[in-house]
C-alpha positions as CSV (number, residue, x, y, z in Angstrom):
1,M,8.9,-4.3,-8.5
2,D,7.8,-1.4,-6.2
3,E,8.5,-2.9,-2.9
4,A,6.5,0.4,-1.2
5,H,4.4,-1.8,0.9
6,G,6.6,-5.0,1.4
7,T,9.4,-3.3,3.1
8,G,10.0,-4.7,6.4
9,V,6.8,-6.7,6.2
10,L,7.1,-9.1,3.9
11,G,9.6,-11.8,3.6
12,P,12.7,-13.1,5.3
13,K,12.9,-10.4,7.7
14,G,11.4,-7.8,6.0
15,A,13.1,-8.0,3.0
16,G,10.0,-7.7,1.1
17,L,7.8,-9.8,-1.4
18,V,10.6,-10.6,-4.6
19,S,12.4,-12.3,-1.1
20,A,9.6,-13.8,-0.3
21,L,8.6,-15.6,-3.2
22,G,12.5,-16.4,-3.8
23,L,13.1,-14.3,-7.3
24,E,15.6,-12.1,-6.5
25,K,17.6,-13.3,-9.8
26,E,14.3,-12.9,-12.0
27,I,13.5,-9.3,-11.0
28,A,15.9,-6.9,-12.8
29,I,14.8,-3.7,-10.4
30,R,13.2,-3.6,-7.1
31,L,12.4,-0.1,-5.6
32,H,12.3,-0.1,-1.6
33,T,11.0,2.9,0.3
34,C,12.1,3.6,3.5
35,G,8.8,5.1,4.5
36,K,6.0,3.3,6.0
37,A,7.7,0.3,7.4
38,M,11.2,1.7,7.8
39,A,9.8,4.6,9.6
40,S,12.1,7.2,7.6
41,T,12.1,8.7,4.0
42,G,13.7,8.1,0.9
43,A,14.6,4.8,-1.2
44,V,16.6,2.4,-2.7
45,I,16.7,1.1,-6.1
46,L,18.6,-2.6,-6.1
47,G,20.0,-3.4,-9.9
48,N,23.4,-4.5,-11.4
49,S,25.7,-1.8,-12.7
50,T,24.1,-1.7,-16.1
51,V,20.9,-0.2,-13.9
52,R,22.5,2.1,-12.0
53,N,24.9,3.2,-14.2
54,S,21.7,4.3,-16.6
55,L,20.2,5.8,-13.7
56,M,23.2,8.0,-12.5
57,N,24.2,9.1,-15.8
58,F,20.5,9.8,-17.5
59,A,17.9,9.9,-14.8
60,R,17.3,13.5,-13.8
61,S,15.3,13.2,-10.8
62,V,17.9,11.1,-9.6
63,I,21.3,13.2,-10.8
64,Y,19.4,16.2,-9.3
65,T,18.3,15.0,-5.8
66,T,19.7,16.2,-2.9
67,A,21.9,13.7,-1.3
68,P,20.5,12.4,2.2
69,S,21.6,13.9,5.2
70,F,23.7,11.8,7.6
71,P,20.7,11.9,10.8
72,L,18.4,10.1,7.7
73,V,20.8,7.6,6.4
74,A,21.9,7.0,10.5
75,C,17.8,6.7,10.8
76,I,17.7,3.8,7.8
77,R,20.1,1.8,8.9
78,A,18.8,1.6,12.2
79,G,16.0,0.2,11.1
80,Y,17.2,-2.2,8.3
81,D,19.9,-3.4,11.5
82,L,16.6,-4.0,13.7
83,L,14.9,-6.5,10.6
84,K,18.4,-8.0,10.6
85,T,18.5,-9.0,13.8
86,G,14.6,-10.5,13.8
87,A,13.2,-7.7,16.3
88,T,10.9,-7.1,14.3
89,Q,9.4,-10.6,13.1
90,K,6.7,-10.8,16.0
91,L,5.4,-7.3,14.6
92,Q,5.6,-8.9,11.2
93,D,3.5,-11.5,12.1
94,N,1.2,-9.8,13.9
95,I,0.5,-7.9,10.7
96,Q,-0.3,-11.0,9.2
97,H,-2.5,-11.9,11.7
98,L,-4.5,-8.8,12.0
99,V,-4.9,-8.2,8.3
100,K,-6.4,-12.1,8.0
101,H,-8.8,-11.3,11.5
102,F,-10.0,-7.8,9.8
103,F,-10.7,-10.3,6.4
104,K,-13.0,-12.8,8.3
105,N,-14.5,-10.7,10.9
106,I,-15.8,-8.6,8.3
107,T,-17.0,-11.3,5.4
108,S,-18.6,-13.1,7.7
109,R,-21.3,-10.6,8.7
110,P,-24.5,-10.6,7.1
111,V,-24.6,-6.9,6.5
112,W,-21.4,-6.9,4.4
113,N,-22.3,-9.5,2.7
114,K,-25.6,-8.0,1.8
115,A,-23.7,-4.5,0.7
116,T,-21.7,-6.3,-1.6
117,E,-24.1,-8.3,-3.5
118,M,-25.8,-4.5,-4.1
119,G,-22.5,-3.1,-5.1
120,I,-22.6,-0.6,-2.1
121,L,-19.1,-1.9,-0.6
122,S,-16.1,-4.6,-1.9
123,I,-12.8,-5.2,-1.0
124,P,-10.9,-6.8,-4.1
125,V,-8.6,-8.1,-2.4
126,S,-10.4,-10.1,0.1
127,E,-10.7,-12.3,-2.4
128,D,-9.3,-16.1,-1.6
129,W,-7.5,-14.6,1.3
130,D,-7.8,-17.9,3.8
131,S,-5.7,-19.4,0.7
132,R,-2.6,-17.1,0.6
133,E,0.1,-17.2,2.3
134,W,0.9,-13.2,2.9
135,L,-1.2,-10.5,2.5
136,A,-0.4,-6.7,1.9
137,P,-0.9,-4.4,5.1
138,C,-2.7,-2.1,3.1
139,V,-6.4,-2.8,2.3
140,P,-8.4,-0.6,-0.2
141,P,-12.5,-1.1,0.5
142,W,-14.4,0.4,-2.7
143,T,-17.5,1.7,-2.3
144,R,-20.0,3.4,-5.0
145,Q,-18.1,6.4,-6.0
146,R,-20.4,8.7,-5.2
147,Y,-20.4,7.6,-1.2
148,N,-16.3,7.6,-1.1
149,Y,-16.1,10.6,0.8
150,W,-19.4,9.5,2.7
151,L,-17.8,6.8,3.9
152,V,-14.3,8.3,5.1
153,F,-16.4,10.9,7.0
154,H,-18.1,7.5,9.0
155,L,-14.4,6.1,9.5
156,Q,-12.7,9.6,10.8
157,L,-15.9,10.7,12.7
158,S,-15.6,7.4,14.4
159,G,-12.1,7.9,15.4
160,V,-10.5,5.8,12.9
161,S,-7.7,7.6,10.8
162,A,-8.7,6.7,6.5
163,F,-8.2,8.8,3.6
164,P,-9.6,8.5,0.2
165,I,-7.4,8.1,-2.9
166,D,-8.5,9.4,-5.9
167,Y,-7.4,11.0,-9.6
168,P,-4.5,11.0,-10.8
169,T,-3.3,8.8,-8.0
170,V,-5.7,6.1,-9.3
171,P,-7.6,6.1,-12.4
172,K,-10.7,8.0,-12.6
173,G,-13.8,6.4,-11.4
174,Q,-11.4,4.0,-9.2
175,S,-11.4,6.2,-6.2
176,R,-11.3,3.8,-2.8
177,I,-10.1,4.5,0.4
178,R,-7.0,2.8,1.9
179,L,-6.6,1.4,5.2
180,M,-3.4,0.7,6.6
181,F,-2.5,-2.1,9.6
182,H,0.4,-1.5,11.5
183,G,2.2,-4.7,14.1
184,A,1.1,-2.5,17.5
185,N,-2.4,-2.8,16.2
186,T,-5.4,-5.5,18.3
187,E,-7.5,-7.6,17.5
188,A,-10.1,-5.4,19.8
189,E,-9.5,-2.5,17.3
190,V,-9.6,-4.7,14.3
191,E,-12.8,-5.6,15.5
192,T,-14.0,-2.1,16.2
193,L,-12.8,-1.1,12.6
194,V,-14.9,-3.7,11.2
195,S,-18.5,-2.7,13.3
196,I,-17.5,0.6,11.6
197,I,-17.7,-0.1,8.3
198,C,-20.4,-2.2,8.7
199,D,-22.4,0.5,10.3
200,F,-22.0,2.5,7.7
201,A,-22.9,-0.7,5.1
202,Q,-26.2,-0.8,6.9
203,E,-27.5,3.2,6.8
204,M,-26.4,3.3,2.9
205,I,-28.4,-0.4,2.5
206,E,-31.5,1.4,4.3
207,I,-31.0,5.0,2.3
208,E,-31.0,2.7,-1.1
209,E,-33.9,0.3,0.0
210,S,-36.0,3.5,1.1
211,G,-35.5,4.8,-2.5
212,E,-33.9,7.8,-1.2
213,V,-30.4,8.3,-2.3
214,G,-30.9,11.4,-4.4
215,Q,-32.5,13.2,-1.3
216,K,-30.4,12.0,1.6
217,V,-26.8,11.7,2.9
218,P,-25.9,9.8,5.3
219,K,-25.4,10.9,9.1
220,A,-21.6,11.5,9.2
221,A,-21.9,13.7,6.2
222,Q,-24.3,15.3,7.4
223,Q,-22.5,16.6,10.0
224,V,-19.4,17.0,8.3
225,Y,-21.1,19.2,5.5
226,A,-22.6,21.3,8.5
227,L,-19.0,22.3,9.7
228,M,-18.2,23.0,6.1
229,A,-21.8,25.3,5.9
230,D,-20.2,27.1,8.9
231,V,-16.8,28.2,7.9
């Protein structure tokens, strides 16, 4: 189980999704990354002695990896100390609140519903969001493949840090954008994000309904392409 987006965010004291579900004895191998919520680098693999011995003797990427430096280990340990004391629980709870707030706001917008029906935008993980106990802090909006970078441009020029996820990170034809919610974000920031995405949706709806999809590009893309032409 890859706990990259669960470590420090989900489960009791940030122990991850497996611990949240009480499946520690059912999952043979767990990977807890020390980046993202832990604010460091590296990773930890949890498993029994057979798993550990196999990795140490046959996993070339582990055998020939330089051991972590003392400052790095100290940073990771400090992060886990914060988790163990419960000092991060308020931030964990806020992440859950913000993701739910995002889904509630964006799915209540008529323009979003129309864009979804037209196939312009969607967020697969938003389905049944209100019936799930935990939600991942990573939310991937999908759009038509040729619109993916246009949405990135729109978000970035509006002051939102967003990046495209393309092949080979994801299969060909399944590019999307990754949005990450942090414990220090606010409801107002989430509502602004929703408005920015819906503005893009409205613009693309108008372009498609005009029949000028092949000739017209959205305003943000025009600005970026103009900057590129000047380089």
